[in-house]
N, C-alpha and C positions, 0 to 999 in steps of 0.2 A: 530340446526340445522334446526328445523321446524316452527321457529319464521324470521318474515318478515325481510328484510334487508333494511334499511334504503335509500339503493341505487335502491332499486326498486319499482316501483309505485302504491300507495294503490291502483290502480284501481279495482275493483270486474271484470271487463272486460276483467282483466291478468290475471285473476284468471280462470275464468270460461275458456280462451282460455287454459292453462296450463289444465286444466281437459279436453277440448275434444283433446287436441293432445297427452298425456296420456295413453290415452281410446284408442283413436285410436291406437296405437304405442301397446296395451296390446292384441285387436284384429287381428294385423298385425303378431303379433309374436305367437300367440294359433293359427291361419290359419295357419301357416306354420307351426308351428308343427303337425296341424294335417294330415295335406299332406305328410308329411316324415313322420309318425308314430316315436313309441317309440324309437327305437333302432335305425335307424337311425340318428336321432336330436341326442341323446347321442351320436353319432360318436362308437359307438359299433362295425360297422360294416364296419370304414374309410378303412382300406386296403382290404377288401374282392378285390376278380375279378369280374367283371363281373354284380358290381353293375348298372344297368342303374341312370344315370342322370336326377332328377324328370323335366319336362319341360310342366306341365300340371298348369291352374290356377296360382294360383298368382309370381309364379316361370317364367312364360315366360315371367317375364319383371321385376323382381327382382330377384337376383340372392342367399340374404344372408336375407329373412322376419324375419327371428327368429333377428337376429342381429339388423337388420334396426327400428324393433318393439321394442328391447328392449333400442334402443340409445332412439327412439322416445317419450318414455312410460318415461325414465329416463329424457333426456328434457323435459318433459311436467307439471312432480313431477316438477322438480327446478321449472318450470313457476309459477304451481298451490302454490306450500310452500312461493311462493315472497322470497326461499333462494340465495343468491350468492354463501354460500357454496354447496348448492344440485347443482349449475350449474355450478361450478368449478371441481367440485367430476361426473357429467356427459361427459363435456369435455374430462377429464383426462381418462375415461372409455373408449372415444371413439377412443383416440388417443393409445392407449393399445391394442386396438384390432383391428386394423386396419391392421398389423401385423399377427395377427391369421386368419381374412379372407384372405389373400393373402394366407396362406400356407393352406388354408380350400382349397381356388380356385384353387390350380396347379396339384394334380391328376385329376381336372376335364378339365385342359386342355386337 
């Protein structure tokens, strides 16, 4: 899993790009988590009435920075490790999480 795959290039720039993308994803996810707070980030008050929608800072531009940050971090990790296996796992995780995002956004509409 952590060994470079022969189909990936052995370019150090690819590994550096993966590191930067992964770090940006982690920062985005932490930023979104800090804006929401623990209770909302873990969906502990998902069905409570009159919970205001967060529309400040990064939430003006991205509705789910936690998920987008996690996806970006996964893709960055796959590039950093130069592992085709990790890239496939990241793509599968993103595809599985898309219905989760739709369900999460449905009450907000």
